[in-house]
C-alpha positions in Angstrom: -60.0 151.7 -8.7 -56.3 152.4 -9.8 -53.4 150.7 -8.1 -52.5 153.9 -6.0 -56.0 154.3 -4.8 -56.1 150.7 -3.7 -52.9 151.1 -1.9 -54.3 154.1 -0.1 -57.6 152.4 0.7 -55.6 149.4 2.2 -53.5 151.9 4.3 -56.6 153.3 5.8 -57.2 150.0 7.6 -55.6 148.7 10.7 -55.9 145.9 13.1 -56.6 146.6 16.8 -53.7 145.3 18.8 -56.1 144.2 21.6 -58.9 142.3 19.9 -57.7 142.1 16.4 -60.6 143.9 14.9 -59.9 145.5 11.5 -60.7 149.3 12.0 -61.0 151.9 9.3 -58.8 155.0 10.1 -59.8 158.4 9.3 -59.7 159.2 5.7 -56.4 161.0 4.6 -55.1 160.7 8.2 -53.9 157.1 8.4 -51.3 158.2 10.8 -53.9 159.3 13.4 -55.1 156.9 16.1 -58.6 155.7 15.8 -60.7 154.0 18.6 -61.7 150.4 18.3 -65.5 150.1 18.2 -65.3 146.8 19.9 -62.8 147.2 22.8 -62.1 151.0 22.9 -58.4 150.7 22.5 -56.3 153.1 20.4 -55.7 151.7 16.8 -52.7 152.9 14.8 -51.8 151.7 11.3 -48.4 150.9 12.7 -46.9 150.6 16.3 -46.0 154.2 17.4 -42.2 154.8 17.6 -41.6 151.1 17.0 -37.9 151.4 15.9 -36.9 153.9 18.6 -38.5 151.9 21.4 -37.2 148.6 20.0 -33.5 149.9 19.7 -33.7 151.3 23.3 -34.7 147.9 24.7 -32.3 146.0 22.6 -29.4 148.3 23.7 -30.3 148.1 27.3 -30.7 144.3 27.1 -27.2 144.2 25.4 -25.7 146.1 28.3 -27.2 143.8 30.9 -26.1 140.7 29.1 -22.5 141.3 30.1 -23.0 141.4 33.9 -25.7 138.7 33.6 -22.9 136.3 32.5 -20.1 137.8 34.8 -21.9 137.8 38.2 -23.0 134.4 39.9 -26.6 133.5 39.4 -26.6 131.2 42.4 -24.7 130.7 45.6 -25.0 127.3 47.3 -24.1 126.8 50.9 -23.5 123.3 52.3 -22.1 122.4 55.6 -20.7 125.8 56.1 -19.0 126.0 52.7 -20.2 128.3 49.8 -19.8 128.0 46.1 -21.0 130.6 43.5 -21.7 129.8 40.0 -22.2 131.9 37.0 -24.5 130.6 34.0 -21.3 129.2 32.2 -19.7 127.7 35.3 -22.9 126.0 36.0 -23.2 124.6 32.7 -19.5 123.4 32.8 -20.2 121.8 36.3 -23.1 119.9 34.8 -21.0 118.9 32.0 -18.1 117.6 34.1 -20.5 115.5 36.1 -21.9 113.7 33.1 -25.2 115.6 32.9 -24.5 116.9 29.4 -28.2 117.0 28.3 -29.0 119.5 31.1 -25.7 121.4 30.4 -26.8 121.6 26.8 -30.2 123.0 27.8 -28.8 125.5 30.2 -26.1 126.8 27.6 -28.5 127.0 24.8 -31.5 128.6 26.8 -29.4 130.8 28.9 -26.4 131.9 26.8 -27.0 131.2 23.1 -30.8 132.1 22.8 -30.5 135.7 24.4 -27.4 136.4 22.3 -29.0 135.2 19.1 -32.2 137.0 19.9 -30.3 140.3 20.4 -28.4 139.7 17.1 -31.8 138.9 15.3 -33.6 142.0 16.4 -30.6 144.2 15.7 -30.4 142.8 12.1 -34.2 143.3 11.7 -34.0 146.9 12.9 -30.9 147.7 10.6 -32.7 146.2 7.7 -35.8 148.2 8.1 -33.8 151.4 8.7 -31.9 150.9 5.6 -35.1 150.3 3.6 -33.9 146.8 2.6 -36.1 144.8 0.4 -34.1 141.6 0.9 -36.2 138.5 1.5 -39.1 140.2 3.6 -40.8 136.8 4.0 -37.7 135.2 5.5 -37.1 138.1 7.8 -40.7 138.0 9.0 -40.1 134.3 9.7 -37.0 135.3 11.7 -39.1 137.6 13.7 -41.6 135.0 14.5 -39.0 132.5 15.5 -37.5 135.1 17.8 -40.7 135.9 19.3 -41.5 132.2 20.0 -38.2 131.1 21.5 -37.7 134.1 23.7 -39.5 132.9 26.8 -37.4 129.7 27.0 -34.4 131.9 28.2 -36.1 132.0 31.6 -35.3 128.4 32.3 -32.3 129.4 34.5 -34.5 131.8 36.6 -37.1 129.0 37.1 -34.3 126.5 38.2 -33.0 129.0 40.8 -36.5 129.9 42.1 -37.4 126.2 42.6 -34.1 125.3 44.2 -34.4 128.3 46.5 -38.0 127.0 47.5 -37.0 123.5 48.0 -33.5 123.6 49.6 -33.7 125.4 52.8 -32.0 123.5 55.6 -30.7 126.2 57.8 -27.0 126.0 58.2 -26.8 122.6 56.5 -27.7 123.8 53.1 -29.2 126.7 51.3 -29.4 128.3 48.0 -29.6 132.0 47.2 -30.1 133.8 44.0 -27.0 135.9 42.9 -26.8 139.4 41.3 -26.4 137.6 37.9 -29.8 136.3 38.1 -31.2 139.7 38.5 -29.4 141.1 35.4 -30.2 137.9 33.4 -34.0 138.3 34.3 -33.7 141.9 33.0 -32.2 140.7 29.8 -35.0 138.2 29.3 -37.7 140.6 30.1 -36.2 143.4 27.9 -35.8 141.1 24.9 -39.4 140.0 25.2 -40.5 143.7 25.3 -38.3 144.4 22.4 -39.8 141.7 20.3 -43.3 142.9 21.3 -42.5 146.6 20.4 -41.1 145.7 17.0 -43.6 146.0 14.1 -43.0 143.3 11.5 -45.2 145.2 9.1 -42.4 147.8 8.8 -40.5 145.1 6.9 -43.1 145.0 4.1 -43.5 148.8 4.1 -39.8 149.3 3.4 -39.8 146.5 0.8 -42.8 147.9 -1.1 -41.3 151.3 -1.0 -38.0 150.0 -2.4 -39.9 148.0 -5.1 -41.9 151.1 -6.1 -38.8 153.2 -6.4 -37.1 150.5 -8.7 
């Protein structure tokens, strides 16, 4: 079998997204969805509209990132006095009171990680759209790292939720979630969905196409 024929044969195979079974797609119609014989899910050679959906999620998450850091994530009421804290002011408060390890965790997980994740996904999308053949293996590793560290951004939401459940002393002390927590949760969820909708196989498709042209 010649190299072009091998390439065509390889492209007629696809992995089921639900059960990971390798399924042969209809001959000559690799873009058409097939049914997985094991679980019945639709199988495509590549995720449908991966770039468009990922861009939409990334842009929306970037828009929510601004109010997530401007509005308070938590309001603490103690003995009739209320204090509202954003993510950054909360990290600064922890740092000023000597709790720098916790402040570092909050800053990295709640400020740095979402920002770096948005930047990484944007870079991957741009590289794929431009048909870049630059270091596809490294870009795939970057995608895997982005996918793994994403859920750690929820640490702030977990802290607020736990404190709300534990601290409820009527007029003496109470903790309420702020509007910033809602926006921040939206950022985390959207970036998780963006990482899920991005198809890293597109990196290698563009790299192979660029190599074939050269």
